[in-house]
MARDRENLUM-311350 format. One line per field, with one value per atom (N, C-alpha, C, CB): residue number from 1; residue in one letter; atom name; x, y, z negated. Coordinates in nm, 4 decimals. Glycine has a CB too. Example, Ala and Ser with C-alpha at 12.3 -4.5 7.8 and 13.67 -1.06 7.14 Angstrom:
<recs>
num <- [1	1	1	1	2	2	2	2] .
residuo <- [a	a	a	a	s	s	s	s] .
atomo <- [N	CA	C	CB	N	CA	C	CB] .
px <- [1.3190	1.2300	1.3200	1.1308	1.2850	1.3670	1.2900	1.4084] .
py <- [-0.5690	-0.4500	-0.3300	-0.4473	-0.2250	-0.1060	0.0030	-0.0598] .
pz <- [-0.7800	-0.7800	-0.7800	-0.9046	-0.7080	-0.7140	-0.7870	-0.5725] .
</recs>
This chain:
<recs>
num <- [1	1	1	1	2	2	2	2	3	3	3	3	4	4	4	4	5	5	5	5	6	6	6	6	7	7	7	7	8	8	8	8	9	9	9	9	10	10	10	10	11	11	11	11	12	12	12	12	13	13	13	13	14	14	14	14	15	15	15	15	16	16	16	16	17	17	17	17	18	18	18	18	19	19	19	19	20	20	20	20	21	21	21	21	22	22	22	22	23	23	23	23	24	24	24	24	25	25	25	25	26	26	26	26	27	27	27	27	28	28	28	28	29	29	29	29	30	30	30	30	31	31	31	31	32	32	32	32	33	33	33	33	34	34	34	34	35	35	35	35	36	36	36	36	37	37	37	37	38	38	38	38	39	39	39	39	40	40	40	40	41	41	41	41	42	42	42	42	43	43	43	43	44	44	44	44	45	45	45	45	46	46	46	46	47	47	47	47	48	48	48	48	49	49	49	49	50	50	50	50	51	51	51	51	52	52	52	52	53	53	53	53	54	54	54	54	55	55	55	55	56	56	56	56	57	57	57	57	58	58	58	58	59	59	59	59	60	60	60	60	61	61	61	61	62	62	62	62	63	63	63	63	64	64	64	64	65	65	65	65	66	66	66	66	67	67	67	67	68	68	68	68	69	69	69	69	70	70	70	70	71	71	71	71	72	72	72	72	73	73	73	73	74	74	74	74	75	75	75	75	76	76	76	76	77	77	77	77	78	78	78	78	79	79	79	79	80	80	80	80	81	81	81	81	82	82	82	82	83	83	83	83	84	84	84	84	85	85	85	85	86	86	86	86	87	87	87	87	88	88	88	88	89	89	89	89	90	90	90	90	91	91	91	91	92	92	92	92	93	93	93	93	94	94	94	94	95	95	95	95	96	96	96	96	97	97	97	97	98	98	98	98	99	99	99	99	100	100	100	100	101	101	101	101	102	102	102	102	103	103	103	103	104	104	104	104	105	105	105	105	106	106	106	106	107	107	107	107	108	108	108	108	109	109	109	109	110	110	110	110	111	111	111	111	112	112	112	112	113	113	113	113	114	114	114	114	115	115	115	115	116	116	116	116	117	117	117	117	118	118	118	118	119	119	119	119	120	120	120	120	121	121	121	121	122	122	122	122	123	123	123	123	124	124	124	124	125	125	125	125	126	126	126	126	127	127	127	127	128	128	128	128	129	129	129	129	130	130	130	130	131	131	131	131	132	132	132	132	133	133	133	133	134	134	134	134	135	135	135	135	136	136	136	136	137	137	137	137	138	138	138	138	139	139	139	139	140	140	140	140	141	141	141	141	142	142	142	142	143	143	143	143	144	144	144	144	145	145	145	145	146	146	146	146	147	147	147	147	148	148	148	148	149	149	149	149	150	150	150	150	151	151	151	151	152	152	152	152	153	153	153	153] .
residuo <- [m	m	m	m	v	v	v	v	t	t	t	t	t	t	t	t	r	r	r	r	e	e	e	e	v	v	v	v	s	s	s	s	v	v	v	v	d	d	d	d	d	d	d	d	a	a	a	a	a	a	a	a	t	t	t	t	v	v	v	v	t	t	t	t	q	q	q	q	m	m	m	m	v	v	v	v	a	a	a	a	d	d	d	d	l	l	l	l	i	i	i	i	a	a	a	a	e	e	e	e	l	l	l	l	g	g	g	g	s	s	s	s	g	g	g	g	h	h	h	h	t	t	t	t	q	q	q	q	a	a	a	a	a	a	a	a	s	s	s	s	d	d	d	d	a	a	a	a	e	e	e	e	l	l	l	l	v	v	v	v	g	g	g	g	d	d	d	d	l	l	l	l	l	l	l	l	g	g	g	g	m	m	m	m	k	k	k	k	r	r	r	r	r	r	r	r	v	v	v	v	s	s	s	s	g	g	g	g	f	f	f	f	l	l	l	l	g	g	g	g	f	f	f	f	a	a	a	a	e	e	e	e	q	q	q	q	r	r	r	r	p	p	p	p	v	v	v	v	g	g	g	g	i	i	i	i	i	i	i	i	m	m	m	m	l	l	l	l	s	s	s	s	e	e	e	e	s	s	s	s	a	a	a	a	a	a	a	a	i	i	i	i	f	f	f	f	a	a	a	a	r	r	r	r	g	g	g	g	t	t	t	t	y	y	y	y	g	g	g	g	i	i	i	i	i	i	i	i	t	t	t	t	e	e	e	e	l	l	l	l	y	y	y	y	v	v	v	v	v	v	v	v	p	p	p	p	d	d	d	d	q	q	q	q	r	r	r	r	s	s	s	s	s	s	s	s	g	g	g	g	v	v	v	v	a	a	a	a	m	m	m	m	r	r	r	r	l	l	l	l	i	i	i	i	e	e	e	e	a	a	a	a	a	a	a	a	v	v	v	v	g	g	g	g	l	l	l	l	g	g	g	g	t	t	t	t	r	r	r	r	k	k	k	k	g	g	g	g	w	w	w	w	g	g	g	g	q	q	q	q	l	l	l	l	e	e	e	e	v	v	v	v	g	g	g	g	a	a	a	a	p	p	p	p	s	s	s	s	q	q	q	q	p	p	p	p	v	v	v	v	w	w	w	w	s	s	s	s	r	r	r	r	s	s	s	s	a	a	a	a	n	n	n	n	s	s	s	s	a	a	a	a	l	l	l	l	y	y	y	y	l	l	l	l	k	k	k	k	a	a	a	a	g	g	g	g	f	f	f	f	a	a	a	a	e	e	e	e	i	i	i	i	g	g	g	g	p	p	p	p	g	g	g	g	s	s	s	s	s	s	s	s	c	c	c	c	h	h	h	h	c	c	c	c	m	m	m	m	d	d	d	d] .
atomo <- [N	CA	C	CB	N	CA	C	CB	N	CA	C	CB	N	CA	C	CB	N	CA	C	CB	N	CA	C	CB	N	CA	C	CB	N	CA	C	CB	N	CA	C	CB	N	CA	C	CB	N	CA	C	CB	N	CA	C	CB	N	CA	C	CB	N	CA	C	CB	N	CA	C	CB	N	CA	C	CB	N	CA	C	CB	N	CA	C	CB	N	CA	C	CB	N	CA	C	CB	N	CA	C	CB	N	CA	C	CB	N	CA	C	CB	N	CA	C	CB	N	CA	C	CB	N	CA	C	CB	N	CA	C	CB	N	CA	C	CB	N	CA	C	CB	N	CA	C	CB	N	CA	C	CB	N	CA	C	CB	N	CA	C	CB	N	CA	C	CB	N	CA	C	CB	N	CA	C	CB	N	CA	C	CB	N	CA	C	CB	N	CA	C	CB	N	CA	C	CB	N	CA	C	CB	N	CA	C	CB	N	CA	C	CB	N	CA	C	CB	N	CA	C	CB	N	CA	C	CB	N	CA	C	CB	N	CA	C	CB	N	CA	C	CB	N	CA	C	CB	N	CA	C	CB	N	CA	C	CB	N	CA	C	CB	N	CA	C	CB	N	CA	C	CB	N	CA	C	CB	N	CA	C	CB	N	CA	C	CB	N	CA	C	CB	N	CA	C	CB	N	CA	C	CB	N	CA	C	CB	N	CA	C	CB	N	CA	C	CB	N	CA	C	CB	N	CA	C	CB	N	CA	C	CB	N	CA	C	CB	N	CA	C	CB	N	CA	C	CB	N	CA	C	CB	N	CA	C	CB	N	CA	C	CB	N	CA	C	CB	N	CA	C	CB	N	CA	C	CB	N	CA	C	CB	N	CA	C	CB	N	CA	C	CB	N	CA	C	CB	N	CA	C	CB	N	CA	C	CB	N	CA	C	CB	N	CA	C	CB	N	CA	C	CB	N	CA	C	CB	N	CA	C	CB	N	CA	C	CB	N	CA	C	CB	N	CA	C	CB	N	CA	C	CB	N	CA	C	CB	N	CA	C	CB	N	CA	C	CB	N	CA	C	CB	N	CA	C	CB	N	CA	C	CB	N	CA	C	CB	N	CA	C	CB	N	CA	C	CB	N	CA	C	CB	N	CA	C	CB	N	CA	C	CB	N	CA	C	CB	N	CA	C	CB	N	CA	C	CB	N	CA	C	CB	N	CA	C	CB	N	CA	C	CB	N	CA	C	CB	N	CA	C	CB	N	CA	C	CB	N	CA	C	CB	N	CA	C	CB	N	CA	C	CB	N	CA	C	CB	N	CA	C	CB	N	CA	C	CB	N	CA	C	CB	N	CA	C	CB	N	CA	C	CB	N	CA	C	CB	N	CA	C	CB	N	CA	C	CB	N	CA	C	CB	N	CA	C	CB	N	CA	C	CB	N	CA	C	CB	N	CA	C	CB	N	CA	C	CB	N	CA	C	CB	N	CA	C	CB	N	CA	C	CB	N	CA	C	CB	N	CA	C	CB	N	CA	C	CB	N	CA	C	CB	N	CA	C	CB	N	CA	C	CB	N	CA	C	CB	N	CA	C	CB	N	CA	C	CB	N	CA	C	CB	N	CA	C	CB	N	CA	C	CB	N	CA	C	CB	N	CA	C	CB	N	CA	C	CB	N	CA	C	CB	N	CA	C	CB	N	CA	C	CB	N	CA	C	CB	N	CA	C	CB] .
px <- [1.4097	1.2275	1.1892	1.1308	1.1148	0.9571	0.8755	0.8402	0.8073	0.6704	0.5822	0.6815	0.4307	0.3525	0.2442	0.2768	0.2194	0.0917	0.0021	0.1386	-0.1029	-0.1776	-0.1502	-0.3048	-0.1690	-0.1266	-0.2497	-0.1066	-0.2138	-0.3094	-0.2871	-0.3234	-0.3723	-0.3472	-0.2080	-0.4892	-0.1378	-0.0490	0.1012	-0.0729	0.0870	0.1600	0.1412	0.1255	0.0988	0.0919	0.2089	0.0431	0.2892	0.4423	0.5238	0.5093	0.5164	0.5864	0.5415	0.5824	0.4016	0.2951	0.3433	0.1534	0.3514	0.3433	0.4898	0.3121	0.6081	0.7266	0.7759	0.8065	0.6994	0.6901	0.6555	0.6125	0.5193	0.4689	0.5081	0.3567	0.6207	0.6797	0.7801	0.7012	0.8586	0.9615	0.9326	1.0254	0.8429	0.7319	0.7462	0.5328	0.6436	0.6130	0.7669	0.5541	0.8720	0.9858	1.0336	1.0816	1.0747	1.0884	1.0382	1.0389	0.9097	0.8382	0.8114	0.7475	0.8805	0.8783	1.0040	0.8321	1.1190	1.2147	1.3117	1.1872	1.2999	1.3588	1.2677	1.4098	1.1546	1.0779	1.0004	0.9935	0.9666	0.9264	0.7469	1.0043	0.7127	0.5852	0.5280	0.5439	0.4393	0.3796	0.4188	0.2234	0.4715	0.4802	0.3645	0.5731	0.3296	0.1895	0.2318	0.1710	0.1181	0.0738	0.0501	-0.0747	0.1292	0.0859	-0.0436	0.1885	-0.1118	-0.2487	-0.3369	-0.3026	-0.3225	-0.3840	-0.3934	-0.3403	-0.2802	-0.2771	-0.3209	-0.1384	-0.3238	-0.3892	-0.5137	-0.3654	-0.6042	-0.7079	-0.7961	-0.7164	-0.6676	-0.7205	-0.7267	-0.6201	-0.6012	-0.6131	-0.7078	-0.5144	-0.7588	-0.8683	-1.0128	-0.8925	-1.0113	-1.1026	-1.1364	-1.0384	-1.1033	-1.0680	-1.1367	-1.1452	-1.2908	-1.3894	-1.3322	-1.5611	-1.2469	-1.2091	-1.1056	-1.1849	-1.0381	-0.8477	-0.7975	-0.7668	-0.7053	-0.6423	-0.4969	-0.6997	-0.3957	-0.2826	-0.2284	-0.2124	-0.0783	0.0132	0.1438	0.0327	0.2296	0.3656	0.4203	0.4265	0.5747	0.6558	0.7765	0.6788	0.7816	0.8969	1.0230	0.8430	1.1677	1.2921	1.3478	1.4066	1.3209	1.3425	1.2535	1.4618	1.2663	1.1757	1.1679	1.1857	1.2176	1.2562	1.1614	1.4071	1.0930	0.9480	1.0456	0.8383	1.0367	1.1009	0.9959	1.1861	0.8748	0.8004	0.6283	0.8118	0.5515	0.4104	0.3366	0.3794	0.2310	0.1107	-0.0261	0.0449	-0.0693	-0.2148	-0.3199	-0.2076	-0.4509	-0.5451	-0.6671	-0.5685	-0.7328	-0.8525	-1.0033	-0.8226	-1.1100	-1.2351	-1.3342	-1.2987	-1.3480	-1.4657	-1.5483	-1.4101	-1.6725	-1.7403	-1.8065	-1.8534	-1.8335	-1.8841	-1.9345	-1.8143	-2.0508	-2.1532	-2.0461	-2.3028	-1.9536	-1.8335	-1.7840	-1.7204	-1.7579	-1.6998	-1.8053	-1.5984	-1.9376	-2.0371	-2.0176	-2.0733	-2.0129	-2.0301	-1.8616	-2.0760	-1.8226	-1.6967	-1.5772	-1.6685	-1.4476	-1.3392	-1.2514	-1.3334	-1.1323	-0.9785	-0.9016	-0.8489	-0.8537	-0.7355	-0.6421	-0.7699	-0.5131	-0.4237	-0.3524	-0.3559	-0.3196	-0.3037	-0.1500	-0.3856	-0.0554	0.0612	0.1071	0.0617	0.2214	0.3331	0.4364	0.3516	0.5357	0.6762	0.7616	0.6947	0.8725	0.9395	1.1118	0.9258	1.1819	1.2666	1.4148	1.2934	1.4702	1.5654	1.6546	1.6910	1.6956	1.8143	1.7126	1.9820	1.6164	1.5492	1.4580	1.4637	1.4538	1.3835	1.4340	1.4070	1.3779	1.4025	1.4129	1.5449	1.3689	1.4200	1.2469	1.5117	1.1543	1.0120	0.9221	1.0051	0.9455	0.8704	0.7573	0.9457	0.7510	0.6465	0.5603	0.7023	0.5962	0.4948	0.4572	0.5820	0.5136	0.4272	0.3180	0.5671	0.3477	0.2484	0.1309	0.3076	0.1827	0.0758	-0.0169	0.1148	0.0201	-0.0368	-0.0967	0.0278	-0.0620	-0.1373	-0.2699	-0.0236	-0.2536	-0.3477	-0.4785	-0.2419	-0.4435	-0.5250	-0.6092	-0.4766	-0.5383	-0.6226	-0.7113	-0.5768	-0.6891	-0.7554	-0.8734	-0.6780	-0.8726	-0.9578	-1.0327	-0.9042	-1.0017	-1.0746	-1.1509	-0.9556	-1.0984	-1.2030	-1.2971	-1.1367	-1.2778	-1.3731	-1.4719	-1.2858	-1.4671	-1.5700	-1.5318	-1.7116	-1.4271	-1.4127	-1.4305	-1.2990	-1.4431	-1.4907	-1.3389	-1.6381	-1.2808	-1.1255	-1.0453	-1.1134	-0.9380	-0.8223	-0.7334	-0.6838	-0.7818	-0.6921	-0.5700	-0.7366	-0.4897	-0.3277	-0.3191	-0.1339	-0.2841	-0.2507	-0.1004	-0.3460	-0.0271	0.1193	0.1508	0.2032	0.2550	0.3355	0.3986	0.4792	0.3651	0.4199	0.5127	0.3656	0.6174	0.7225	0.8589	0.7439	0.9509	1.0443	1.1309	1.1231	1.1587	1.2386	1.1647	1.2752	1.0500	0.9764	0.9467	0.8591	0.9976	0.9796	0.9743	1.0806	1.0963	1.0975	0.9673	1.2226	0.9148	0.7887	0.6434	0.8275	0.6432	0.5358	0.5041	0.5660	0.5333	0.4973	0.4421	0.6178	0.4208	0.3422	0.3962	0.2802	0.5549	0.5994	0.5943	0.7187	0.5821	0.6079	0.4184	0.6727	0.3282	0.1737	0.1407	0.0544	0.1924	0.1681	0.2105	0.2306	0.3092	0.3684	0.2702	0.4822	0.2354	0.1132	-0.0086	0.0795	-0.0388	-0.1730	-0.2626	-0.2037	-0.1753	-0.3109	-0.2790	-0.2822	-0.3955	-0.3847	-0.4065	-0.5333	-0.3422	-0.3533	-0.5010	-0.2049	-0.5427	-0.6793	-0.6655	-0.7677	-0.5598	-0.5530	-0.4065	-0.6540	-0.3428	-0.2586	-0.2178	-0.2494	-0.1170	-0.0997	-0.1755	-0.0666	-0.2789	-0.3446	-0.3821	-0.4796	-0.3720	-0.3543	-0.5318	-0.1726	-0.5345	-0.6651	-0.6152	-0.8166	-0.6593	-0.6698	-0.7963	-0.5612	-0.8923	-0.9834	-0.9827	-1.0035	-1.1014	-1.0745	-1.1839	-1.1300	-1.2551	-1.3777	-1.2548	-1.4989] .
py <- [1.3048	1.3255	1.2302	1.4304	1.2025	1.0611	1.1376	1.0558	1.0622	1.0665	0.9555	1.0638	0.9825	0.8410	0.8769	0.7999	0.7256	0.7510	0.6478	0.6890	0.5881	0.5094	0.4058	0.5502	0.2554	0.1265	0.1224	-0.0403	0.0290	-0.0122	-0.1521	0.0496	-0.2202	-0.4132	-0.3812	-0.5377	-0.3037	-0.3034	-0.3169	-0.1789	-0.2591	-0.2845	-0.4176	-0.1937	-0.5235	-0.6463	-0.7110	-0.7296	-0.7196	-0.7562	-0.6732	-0.7264	-0.5603	-0.4792	-0.4840	-0.3505	-0.4794	-0.5500	-0.6505	-0.6211	-0.7681	-0.8977	-0.8920	-1.0164	-0.8383	-0.8439	-0.7653	-0.8328	-0.6405	-0.5760	-0.6573	-0.4767	-0.7011	-0.7640	-0.9082	-0.7523	-1.0219	-1.0798	-1.0531	-1.1154	-0.9516	-0.9115	-0.8517	-0.8209	-0.8003	-0.7579	-0.8949	-0.7131	-0.9678	-1.1139	-1.1626	-1.2036	-1.1753	-1.2429	-1.1893	-1.2175	-1.0406	-0.9787	-1.0340	-0.8770	-1.0069	-1.0229	-1.1328	-0.9664	-1.2497	-1.3945	-1.4129	-1.4968	-1.3428	-1.3268	-1.4468	-1.3003	-1.4631	-1.5925	-1.7240	-1.6305	-1.7404	-1.8230	-1.7693	-1.8310	-1.9027	-1.8596	-1.8654	-2.0109	-1.8405	-1.8447	-1.8686	-1.7416	-1.8898	-1.8992	-1.7853	-1.9083	-1.7899	-1.6596	-1.6185	-1.6604	-1.4860	-1.4023	-1.4630	-1.1661	-1.4892	-1.5069	-1.3663	-1.6036	-1.3475	-1.2167	-1.2219	-1.1584	-1.3038	-1.2909	-1.2685	-1.4596	-1.3065	-1.2812	-1.1597	-1.3308	-1.1163	-0.9915	-0.8312	-0.9921	-0.8669	-0.8508	-0.8488	-0.9313	-0.9897	-0.9872	-0.8932	-1.1226	-0.8655	-0.7899	-0.6320	-0.8071	-0.6061	-0.4810	-0.4058	-0.4729	-0.5215	-0.4878	-0.4620	-0.6509	-0.4870	-0.4372	-0.3169	-0.4477	-0.2264	-0.0855	-0.0366	-0.0111	-0.0544	-0.0009	-0.0665	-0.0475	-0.1734	-0.2492	-0.1984	-0.4169	-0.2402	-0.2581	-0.1596	-0.4168	-0.0612	0.0169	0.0336	0.0694	0.1060	0.1048	0.2026	-0.0233	0.2720	0.3653	0.2763	0.5628	0.3747	0.3246	0.4459	0.2318	0.4201	0.5366	0.4934	0.5693	0.6347	0.6224	0.7288	0.6676	0.6583	0.7458	0.7563	0.6779	0.9320	0.9024	0.8083	0.8526	0.6898	0.6636	0.4936	0.7199	0.4937	0.3404	0.3066	0.3486	0.2197	0.1716	0.1593	-0.0247	0.1982	0.1976	0.1860	0.3171	0.1842	0.1572	0.1274	0.3568	0.0599	0.0462	0.0493	-0.0946	0.1084	0.0767	0.0168	0.2864	-0.0762	-0.1283	-0.1136	-0.3081	-0.0682	-0.0537	-0.1337	0.1248	-0.1807	-0.2530	-0.1675	-0.4652	-0.1650	-0.0943	-0.1820	-0.0487	-0.1545	-0.2492	-0.1460	-0.3793	-0.2164	-0.1096	-0.1410	-0.0798	-0.0870	-0.1169	-0.0276	-0.1793	-0.0717	0.0254	0.0957	-0.0895	0.0562	0.1243	0.2770	0.0221	0.2379	0.3475	0.4100	0.3157	0.4092	0.4597	0.4881	0.5652	0.3521	0.3625	0.2949	0.5382	0.3480	0.2709	0.3416	0.2390	0.2352	0.2482	0.2090	0.2275	0.2445	0.1966	0.1070	0.3708	0.0036	-0.1039	-0.0810	-0.2850	-0.0677	-0.0849	-0.1913	0.0017	-0.2796	-0.4044	-0.4658	-0.4476	-0.3528	-0.4022	-0.2301	-0.5085	-0.2072	-0.0978	-0.1818	0.0393	-0.1215	-0.1536	-0.0812	-0.2518	-0.0164	0.0399	-0.0811	0.2119	-0.0295	-0.1292	-0.0536	-0.1716	-0.1290	-0.0991	0.0444	-0.2558	0.0406	0.1573	0.2692	0.1441	0.2899	0.3885	0.4283	0.3448	0.3334	0.3737	0.5059	0.2634	0.5838	0.7096	0.8488	0.6867	0.7854	0.8947	0.9694	0.7983	0.9565	0.9971	0.9266	1.1285	0.8049	0.7328	0.7025	0.6024	0.6381	0.5549	0.6833	0.4689	0.7978	0.9154	0.9717	1.0550	0.9637	1.0096	0.8656	1.0250	0.7970	0.7130	0.6605	0.6255	0.7048	0.7275	0.8129	0.7510	0.9608	1.0578	0.9968	1.1766	0.9728	0.9430	0.8455	0.8533	0.7703	0.6462	0.7619	0.5130	0.8568	0.9569	0.9976	1.0577	1.1250	1.1423	1.0729	1.1912	0.9533	0.8244	0.8574	0.6719	0.7724	0.8044	0.9072	0.8068	1.0172	1.1625	1.1807	1.3265	1.1348	1.1363	1.0473	1.0976	0.9144	0.8172	0.8637	0.6671	0.9496	0.9398	0.8346	0.9058	0.8081	0.6994	0.7403	0.6344	0.7010	0.7604	0.7354	0.6963	0.6664	0.6295	0.5340	0.5813	0.5336	0.4452	0.3569	0.5851	0.2595	0.1415	0.0511	0.0841	0.0535	-0.0528	-0.1047	0.0534	-0.2550	-0.3588	-0.3579	-0.4956	-0.3508	-0.3748	-0.4939	-0.2426	-0.5588	-0.6754	-0.6065	-0.7653	-0.6745	-0.6417	-0.6818	-0.6375	-0.7537	-0.8074	-0.6603	-0.9561	-0.6776	-0.5848	-0.5321	-0.6408	-0.6524	-0.6151	-0.5151	-0.7460	-0.4863	-0.4125	-0.3119	-0.4769	-0.2532	-0.1382	0.0074	-0.1417	0.0083	0.1435	0.2043	0.1290	0.0775	0.1223	0.0399	0.0387	-0.0525	-0.1331	-0.0512	-0.2957	-0.0155	-0.0148	0.1416	-0.0656	0.1813	0.3130	0.4584	0.3303	0.4508	0.5632	0.6513	0.5471	0.5722	0.5933	0.6738	0.4234	0.5738	0.6081	0.6997	0.4592	0.7285	0.8231	0.9412	0.7973	0.9688	1.0766	1.1322	1.0060	1.0182	1.0664	1.0775	0.9346	1.0789	1.1432	1.0171	1.1916	0.9256	0.7913	0.7767	0.5793	0.7452	0.7037	0.5252	0.7959	0.4981	0.3551	0.3546	0.2903	0.2211	0.1793	0.0370	0.1584	-0.0477	-0.1416	-0.1911	-0.2115	-0.3195	-0.3567	-0.3940	-0.4054	-0.3441	-0.3298	-0.3024	-0.4246	-0.2049	-0.1568	0.0221	-0.2623	0.0794	0.2488	0.2767	0.2687	0.3847	0.4118	0.5885	0.3924	0.6350	0.7821	0.8191	0.8499	0.8737	0.9231	1.0255	0.9576	1.0164	1.1324	1.2352	1.0579	1.2129	1.3364	1.4573	1.2903] .
pz <- [0.7756	0.7435	0.7759	0.8136	0.6620	0.6243	0.7315	0.4073	0.8166	0.8817	0.8418	1.0310	0.8552	0.8430	0.9551	0.6699	0.9803	1.1182	1.0374	1.3303	1.1025	1.0521	1.1384	1.0344	1.0602	1.1601	1.2576	1.0707	1.3985	1.4634	1.4655	1.5823	1.5657	1.5813	1.6508	1.7138	1.7067	1.7956	1.7198	1.8800	1.5684	1.4482	1.4009	1.3459	1.4414	1.3737	1.3124	1.4547	1.4442	1.4423	1.3344	1.5911	1.3219	1.2313	1.0928	1.2739	1.0944	0.9498	0.8780	0.9888	0.9812	0.9358	0.8682	1.0568	0.9359	0.8587	0.7443	0.9327	0.7384	0.6205	0.5269	0.6214	0.4972	0.4079	0.3733	0.4325	0.4892	0.4471	0.3412	0.5235	0.3801	0.3105	0.1632	0.3933	0.1701	0.0290	-0.0353	0.0686	-0.0166	-0.0419	-0.0993	0.1145	-0.0455	-0.0498	-0.1914	0.0786	-0.1788	-0.2596	-0.4216	-0.2042	-0.4476	-0.5519	-0.5759	-0.5549	-0.4886	-0.5291	-0.5615	-0.4283	-0.6048	-0.6518	-0.6145	-0.7746	-0.4137	-0.3897	-0.3232	-0.5257	-0.4101	-0.3979	-0.2339	-0.5409	-0.1984	-0.0294	-0.0378	0.1176	0.0152	0.0407	0.1768	-0.0020	0.2348	0.3813	0.4515	0.3892	0.5597	0.6333	0.6901	0.7344	0.7132	0.6700	0.8737	0.5643	0.9266	1.0871	1.1325	1.1151	1.2388	1.2884	1.3615	1.3771	1.3950	1.4971	1.3573	1.6193	1.2255	1.1191	1.1075	1.0228	1.1359	1.0713	1.1441	1.0299	1.3064	1.3988	1.3422	1.4930	1.3337	1.3249	1.1749	1.3456	1.0712	0.9664	1.0361	0.8231	1.0665	1.1205	1.2275	1.1571	1.2858	1.3936	1.2722	1.5324	1.1771	1.0366	1.0339	0.9040	1.0966	1.1240	0.9699	1.2893	0.9553	0.8378	0.7101	0.8599	0.7407	0.5724	0.5523	0.5447	0.6420	0.6273	0.7092	0.6892	0.6506	0.6577	0.6272	0.6183	0.6965	0.6334	0.7162	0.6177	0.6268	0.7323	0.7019	0.6902	0.8212	0.8058	0.7980	0.9135	0.7324	0.7012	0.7750	0.5411	0.8579	0.9481	0.8835	1.1147	0.9333	0.9052	1.0469	0.7919	1.0849	1.2230	1.3212	1.2213	1.3858	1.4383	1.4037	1.5753	1.3061	1.2109	1.1028	1.1230	1.1532	1.0279	0.9046	1.0612	0.7839	0.6605	0.5589	0.6407	0.6050	0.4329	0.4934	0.2883	0.4119	0.4696	0.3402	0.5639	0.3665	0.2233	0.3391	0.0961	0.2866	0.3455	0.2204	0.4022	0.2704	0.1742	0.2809	0.1162	0.1310	0.1882	0.0813	0.1553	0.1487	0.1220	0.0433	0.2542	-0.0666	-0.1285	-0.2019	-0.2404	-0.2777	-0.3218	-0.4862	-0.2044	-0.5560	-0.6609	-0.7557	-0.7044	-0.8145	-0.9061	-1.0318	-0.9926	-1.0768	-1.1299	-1.0682	-1.1061	-0.9518	-0.8847	-0.8286	-0.7884	-0.8240	-0.7534	-0.6082	-0.8140	-0.5622	-0.4334	-0.3655	-0.4005	-0.2214	-0.2102	-0.2680	-0.0671	-0.2587	-0.3076	-0.2691	-0.3876	-0.2684	-0.1739	-0.2972	-0.1124	-0.2438	-0.3182	-0.2207	-0.3390	-0.3117	-0.2225	-0.2257	-0.2182	-0.1397	-0.1449	-0.1364	-0.0464	-0.0534	-0.0110	-0.0164	0.1462	-0.0959	-0.0590	-0.0701	-0.1526	0.0395	0.0505	0.1070	0.1014	0.0576	0.1249	0.1068	0.0691	0.2647	0.2688	0.1645	0.4510	0.1193	-0.0137	0.0349	-0.0515	0.1731	0.1515	0.1973	0.2610	0.1636	0.1968	0.0420	0.3361	-0.0647	-0.1990	-0.2534	-0.3119	-0.3119	-0.3850	-0.2830	-0.4694	-0.1453	-0.0360	-0.0097	0.1444	-0.0849	-0.0755	0.0153	-0.0395	0.0717	0.1704	0.0770	0.2427	-0.0252	-0.1062	-0.1226	-0.2634	-0.1588	-0.2247	-0.0744	-0.3509	0.0095	0.1597	0.1736	0.3393	0.1656	0.1863	0.0930	0.2213	-0.0110	-0.1093	-0.1036	-0.2092	-0.0291	-0.0162	0.0897	-0.0121	0.2152	0.3492	0.2990	0.4724	0.2045	0.1519	0.0786	0.0036	0.0100	-0.0772	-0.0284	-0.1232	0.1202	0.2093	0.3063	0.2505	0.3198	0.3645	0.2849	0.3316	0.1664	0.0594	0.0452	-0.0308	0.1170	0.0363	0.1670	-0.0233	0.2857	0.4305	0.4167	0.5753	0.4034	0.3835	0.2375	0.3693	0.1805	0.0691	-0.0318	0.1257	-0.0826	-0.1685	-0.2873	-0.1610	-0.4224	-0.5274	-0.5936	-0.5969	-0.5886	-0.6199	-0.5488	-0.7454	-0.6234	-0.5203	-0.6522	-0.4041	-0.6462	-0.7009	-0.7002	-0.6957	-0.7759	-0.7181	-0.8617	-0.6514	-0.8429	-0.9189	-0.8636	-0.9010	-0.9816	-0.9748	-1.0689	-1.0173	-0.9988	-1.1190	-1.2423	-1.0454	-1.3448	-1.4470	-1.5071	-1.5031	-1.4503	-1.4939	-1.4873	-1.3895	-1.6028	-1.6394	-1.5258	-1.7398	-1.4257	-1.3051	-1.2060	-1.2276	-1.1953	-1.0997	-1.1819	-1.0314	-1.3055	-1.3751	-1.3016	-1.4662	-1.2331	-1.1571	-1.0542	-1.0665	-1.0172	-0.9066	-0.9881	-0.7013	-1.0466	-1.0786	-1.2039	-1.0953	-1.2808	-1.4028	-1.4311	-1.4894	-1.3215	-1.3045	-1.2701	-1.4215	-1.2778	-1.2940	-1.1674	-1.3455	-1.0570	-0.9365	-0.9024	-0.8510	-0.9605	-0.9137	-1.0358	-0.8970	-1.1474	-1.2449	-1.1863	-1.3720	-1.1473	-1.0318	-0.9289	-0.9409	-0.8880	-0.7474	-0.8224	-0.6007	-0.9843	-0.9599	-1.0157	-0.7837	-1.0135	-1.0857	-1.2505	-1.0012	-1.2967	-1.4541	-1.4426	-1.5663	-1.5680	-1.5936	-1.6836	-1.6826	-1.6015	-1.6321	-1.7221	-1.4843	-1.7051	-1.7548	-1.7339	-1.7162	-1.7931	-1.7519	-1.6345	-1.8014	-1.6043	-1.4321	-1.3147	-1.3887	-1.4026	-1.2989	-1.3342	-1.2788	-1.2309	-1.1801	-1.0950	-1.0192	-1.1228	-1.0651	-1.0075	-1.2060	-0.9045	-0.9057	-0.8521	-0.8292	-0.9093	-0.9070	-0.7907	-1.0231	-0.7028	-0.5546	-0.6153	-0.3476	-0.6933	-0.7396	-0.7645	-0.9272] .
</recs>
């Protein structure tokens, strides 16, 4: 069974590792400067603007979704942006990503966001998740190349 909970500053090491794994995977072997756990801790401390959820199978963290709050006229106020979504390879297709997206949508509803947006890589290699299938299944609509939106209204 998959469970989720909101991240806290105490999760900085786990968040740092999962985002590093995501970046490594998206880079297709290219290395990028490793995330700094202190920086991640500082960002997680920005509770009004930065949020996230960890997904667990049993007690093991197997997925993460990170969100940032922004504001714009087109969104009629504040809205959320999914900045990272990652599920460990052996847990993909097990419902973890959907549970994380549901948690993010619930947070957006509680915060009064007008919408929740995501931009995803458009490379064909990421078609299973990035080319919208997962997001469309979760109620998002494509709003442009590589971008989708979930309206909260």
